[in-house]
N, C-alpha and C positions, 0 to 999 in steps of 0.2 A: 504495499499498499503505500506512495508515494505522499508525500509533505501537505499538500494543498487535502488530500482525501481526507487525511490525520486531523488537521485543522476543523477542516467541516462538519466529522462526524463528534469533536469536543464540542462546538457550539453546538448541534442538535442536542447533545446531553446537556446541556450547560440551560438548558430552555430558553427563555427570555432574558436573562442577567444580563445578556450585551445590550437589549433595549433601555431596560432604567437605567444603565450608567453611562447609557450615551447622552441623555438625556441631559445628565446633568454636567456642568461647565467644572474647573479643575476646582473654585473658589464655593462653590454647591457641594462637595464631597463631605461625607459627614468625617467630623475632626473623631473620632474614638471607632475603631474595629467595629464593622456587622455584625456583634453577637453580643447574648447578655451581658448586662450589666453586673456587678457585684456590687449592689444597692441594699441588700439585706443585712441588718446588723445584728450583733444578739439579742436589742429589746425589741427588735420590728421579729425577730426570730421567737421567741419565747410568744409574741403576742400572734403569730401564724396560729399556733402551737394552741393555745387556750382560747384563740377566739374563734377557731376551727371545732373544737371540742367542746365549747360550748355553744350551744345553738337554743335547737327550739326542745333537744332532748328531755332535760332538766326539766322542762315545766311540761312536759308530755309525758314522755315516758316512764315516771313515776307509777302510770295507770297499770303499766304495760309490763309491769317487773311485776308491782304488787297482785298483776290479776295471775300469772304466772307462780308466784312464789309465795302465793296464797292468805301470808300472815306479815307483820311489821318485823319482828325476828327477823325472818327468812330474805325478807326484802333488802335491810339492814347491809346485814351482811353480802348477799351476792353484789350490793352498788359499790363497799369496800372491796371484795374482789374484782369485781370488772377494773377498778384501780388499780391491784396489783397485777393484774393481766395487761394492762395496757402499760405501766409500767416496765414487766419484765419485755412486751416484744417491743418497746422504743428502745430499751437497751441491747438486744440484736440489731435493731439496724442503723441503735449510733455507731458498733462495731461494723455492718456494713456498710455505710454512707461516708465512714472515714475509709474505711480502704477500696471502696471504686468511688470514686467524686463525683460523678454522675450523675444530672439530673436525671430524673425519670421514676426515682425510687424503686417501685420490687422489678419493673422492666429491667432497669439495668442493672440488677441482683440476680435475677433468672436469664439473663442474658450472657453473664460472666458463669454462671454455675453451670447450666443446664444447655445453652444455647442458644439457638434463633428461634425454633417453634413455640417453644415453653412463653418464651421472652414476647414474641406474636401474639400466642394466645389470650396471654393479659394485658395487651395493647388494644386485639379487638375485641375487648369485654368493658373494659374500666371507658375506655374512648368515646366504643360509642352506648353504652348502657348504664356502667357503672358512676362512671362522673357526673351525666349531663341526669342523671336520674335522682342523687344525692343533691343536688344543686336543684332540683324542681322539689324537691320534699322540702327541703328547705324554705324557698322563697313562697311555698304554698303556706306553710308555718305564719312567716312572716305574713303576706297576704292575708289569714284566716285574722291574727292575732288584728294588723293593724284595719282591718273595715268594722271588726266589732263592737267598736264606738258608735259608729254611726245607723247600726239597728237594733237595737236595745232591747232588749227582750224574746228576741229571734236571733235564727241564727243566717250572716250572711250570705246572701246568693252566690252561687257555684259560679256563675257568669263573672258576677265583681271578684271573688276573690281568685278567680282564673287570670284574669283579665289585670289583674295590680300584679299579680305574683310573674305574669308575663313584662308589665312596667319593670319592676323588678331587675329580671332577668338586663334587658336593653342598657338599664342603665348602673349595673354594675360591669356588665364588659365594655361598656365606652368607658367608665371611669381605667379598668386595665387595659386596656389599648390607648389610651392616651399615655399611661406615665408608670414605673411601676414603682417609684417614688410616692404617688400620690394614691396609689392601692396598698402602699404598705402606713401614709397618714390614716386613712381611712380603717387601715385592719387596727392602728393601734388606739384609736378613739373609739369604737365600737367597743374592740377590748377592756377600756376601762371603764366603759358607759355598763358592759354586763358586770364586771367584777363589782361595781358599785351596786350594783339592786344584788346582786345575792350579796355581799354583807349585809345590806337593809335585809333581807329576807332573815339571813343569819339572827343578826343582833335582836328582830322580834321574836326571833323563836327562843333564844335565850334567855328573853324576859317572861316569857309565855311558859319557860318549865318553871322559871324561878319561883312564879308564882301558884305552881301548881298541880301546871297541866302534865299530869304524867301518866296520866290512866289507861293509853294506848302500849302503854311500854309495858305496864304489870304483866300482862299475858299477850307478851310478845309474839311466841311460837301456835299459840292455836290457830287452829284450820292449816297449818302448813300441809304444802304439798308435798309425794312423795315419789311421783311421776320423771321417771326419767326424761321422758322429751320435755316435760313442763319445766324443768331446773333447764336447759337448755335454750327453750325458748324466754325465759326470763333473763338470762346472759345472754340471749341476740337483743332485746330489745335494748338491757343494761348499759350494751356493750356499743350498741348502735350511738346512745349518747355520749360513750367516749372514743366513740371514733373520731380522729385525726392527728393522734397520734405516731402517725408517722406522714403529715403533710409535708412538714419541714426537708422530709431525705427528700419530695419529691421538684426543691428549688439548689440541689448543694451547691449545682456550679455558679450559682448568685447567691451565695451565702460568703461575709466575708469571713476568712479563715476559720473557713467548715470544720482543721481537725480543731479546731476550740470549739468554736459559737455552736456548734449540734449537738456534743455531746450533752454541753452545759446548758443550751436551750431545755431540751430532755430533760436533763436533773430536776431543773427548776419548774418548769412548765407542768410536766405530769403528776409529780404530786401535788403542788396548789390546787389542782383541777380536782382533782379523787378528795382531796381532804373535804372544799367546796361541795361537792353533789352530795357527799352525805352530810356534813352537816345541813345543808340546804333539804337535803329528804327527814332527817330530828326533826325539822322547825315545822315543817306539813303536817309531820303524825301531833306534833303538841296541839293544832288546832282541831284538824280534822281528822276521823276514825277512819277507819279500812271504807265502809260505804261510800261514806262522805265523800270518801278520795277517787273512788271508782264511775262518781259518779258524776265528778264533775267535769266539766267540760273544756273546761284552762286550771288546772292546779294552781297556778303561780297568781292566777287573778284572784281566784274563790279566797288563795290565803290572802291574800293582798286588802280584799273585800271588810274580813272579818276583824283583820289584826292593824290596819294601815289606815282605815277610813277617819276623817273628810281627802286620805293622801292618796286614799286605795287606785287613782287613777296612775301613779307613777311607774305599778309593776307593769301591765298590758303595754306601757310607752315604750319602761326599758328592754321587755321582752322584744320589740316590735326593733328594737335597739340591738338588741343579740341575735336576733336569726335576719338579721341585715348583714352584719357583720361575719357572719359563720357561711354567708351565701359567697360574700365578698374570698373568703377563704379560699372555698371552696373551688372560684374560677379561678384563684390565681393559679391555685396549683391544679387543674384541669388541663389549661394551655400548654402548662409547660411536658406534660403527660406527651398530651400528641405533637406536640413541639419533638421532641426528645425521638419518638418512635415515627415520626416524621424524617427527620436527620437521617436512622436508620435504615430507609426503606422498605417500613413495617407499615406505614402510610402514604398517604400522598403527597406526594413533594410538598405542596404547598403548604401546606397544614407546619414544614418547617422554616416560613420564613419570616423574616424578622422584619421590622415597621423600619423605613428608614430615617424616620423623624424624631417614631416616640422609642426606638430600642427595645420593640415589646413585638411578644411571637402571638400579632394580633390575628392572623390568620385562623390559630390554632383555637385561639378566644371565641371567636365571632361563632368558631364551626362549636364549641362545646354548648354555647350558647342557642342556639339556635336547635338543637339538639334537648335542651332541657325545656325550651318551648315545646315542641315535640309533645315531652312527655308531662307536661302538664293537661294537654287535653283531654285523655280521659285518665286521670288524675285518681289513684286508689292508693293512700301513703301506706294503709298496711301493708298491700301488697307487696311493694317496690321496697319498705324495709323489709319484709321473708327474702327475696331477692337478692338486695343490695347484701345484706347480713350473710348470706350462704354460700354464694358465688367470693366475697370479699376474702373472707378467713378459710375458703381455701388456698386463696393465694396469698395469705398470708403466713398458714402453714407453708409452703414451699418455698418461702423467702428466709423462714427459719430454719429449716432443713438449707437450703443454698448455703447458709453460713455454716454448718454442720457441713456438705459437701466439700466447701474449698478451704477447711480447715485440711483436708486430705491433699486435694488435686491443685492448691492453689497457696503453696505454705510459702510461698518468696513475697507474698504483697507483706507491706507495708501497714500494721495494722496499730494504728496510735491509740485504738478502746478494743480491748479484750475480752469479753462477758464469759464467763463459765459455759462448757461447753454443754453444760444441765439443763441450764435456763431455756436454750434454744430445742434443745431437746423437750423438754415441757410443752414448749411453748408448741411444736410441732403436734403433741399428742393435743393439746386440749385446742385447737384448731380440727382436728381429726372429732373431737367430740361433737364441737359446736357443729358443723357441718353435717354428721352421722347421722347423732340423737333423735334431733326433731323426725328424719325420714325416717327411721326404725320405729319410733313413735305415733306418726301419723303421718304415714307417707302420701304425698298428695301431688300430683302433675306436674304444678309450677317447680319442684325442685327439677324434672326431667326436660322440662321446658329449660330453664337454664342451661341444664348440659346439652343440652341440644345447640344450644343458640352458643357454646363456647368451643364447639366442637367444629360447629357451621364454620368456623372462622377458614377452616382449613382448606374448603373449597376455593376460595378464593386465593388464600397463601401460596399452593402449589403454581396455577397457574401463573396468576403475577409477580410473588415475590421470588417463588425459587425458578420456575423459568424462567420467567419474564419478557412476555413473549413481548413482540412488538408492535403488535396492533394496538396493543393499550398503550403501549407510551406511544405512538402514533396518535392517538384517542386524547390524551391528557396532555400534549405539549401544547395543541393550543387553548385549551385551558387557564391552563397554568400561564403563558402569557399574558392572556386576557386579568384572567385574575392578579396577575403581576401589577400589573398596570393600573388597574384599577385600585388595588389599596396601596400603592408604592412600596410595595416590600422586597426583602433580596435573600438569596440563601445565605445561611450565616457562613462567617471565616473560620478557615479550619484554624484551632489555636491548638498547640502542644498541652 
């Protein structure tokens, strides 16, 4: 092949990069390299973890955990145990994240440990279902709390909550596309707001306990469930409220000094959330019986009405803040996963492109937002949570197993953080339990649908990624070019 043919082939592979760059004059070229910048410090990292974990779960899931556990005592134990599990899992991720300093969390770890296929199946499932459905769940919770004051005495119309949820998604995606620093400022503000309302609830609960409101704790284990699957479902719902402990690993490449800040943010953030969750549940039970808590449409709001009146309005207001902040964190990290998988060739290349003006992965963020809006149309929060927990804990277990595998297959990798291997083994067993127990106790078709969807990604993997059929590249080339020109994005520069 002559030199001219080689040059033309390279130009075709690069898509439309030349079209964008040719439109720039010398003084218009970006001063910084076209890569995602290291703009996330320790404080922002802690706020991302805390802010994403504390969303709507602590204000909604107490009912689900209590329903499946059956009594106050087991409910509080499960909340505390979920905090321990989240901390142990995050410690495993601290080793993985400081050993493999690539963004993408599980995607990068599965790629390093098992190869391309498991990593692809994770990105396929997470980018297409798990991340956008989580984004949709959180914004629907935001919409429900935000619209309730305008419909006193009745439930807000479904159309109103869905439209408000879609508006929140559009706003959050816009903020994240405009600036990483702006998204961090938003995250930090709303994290401070949610910690404030949790402090208010905890202090109010302590006051009630001091006044002798301890009757709900006298027979705390009466009515406890002994069902194997019931306990698993209680952990499902509790761990959904804790989900977010791995979010910082999605943005490792944008973290300042990840060897220090990643484990430090985990050590500070997750125990803080665990303590908050347990104390908030104790505060709830100081005011409400188990029956009242299960019948409450919004536990935190009911608590505020009984304890904080006439200032009870601050509870739903700050719950709105809390859910909005969690949605912002979810969007922030979801865009990075789509970006990394696109960069590795497991998603369409346009998802790996970066805005020339704002240095954000705007195509990936917009794609995640579009999918989230699609998920709110037929929204059923409980079904989405069950899908979310089932598939997610399967991948958590595979990542914990990856840590064990790489202890033997990649001994030469530098490990600034090294956790006892028994912790990783324990997390693998816990993950297997959380995946299998509800299926064994109560088999449902939803679990089969989830497994089928995950494996269906192989139908696209073989021709489009493994074989790289030419017709697909010819089809995507003009689409990529026009989208690139429309959004003013370019491929990231390769860095060592």
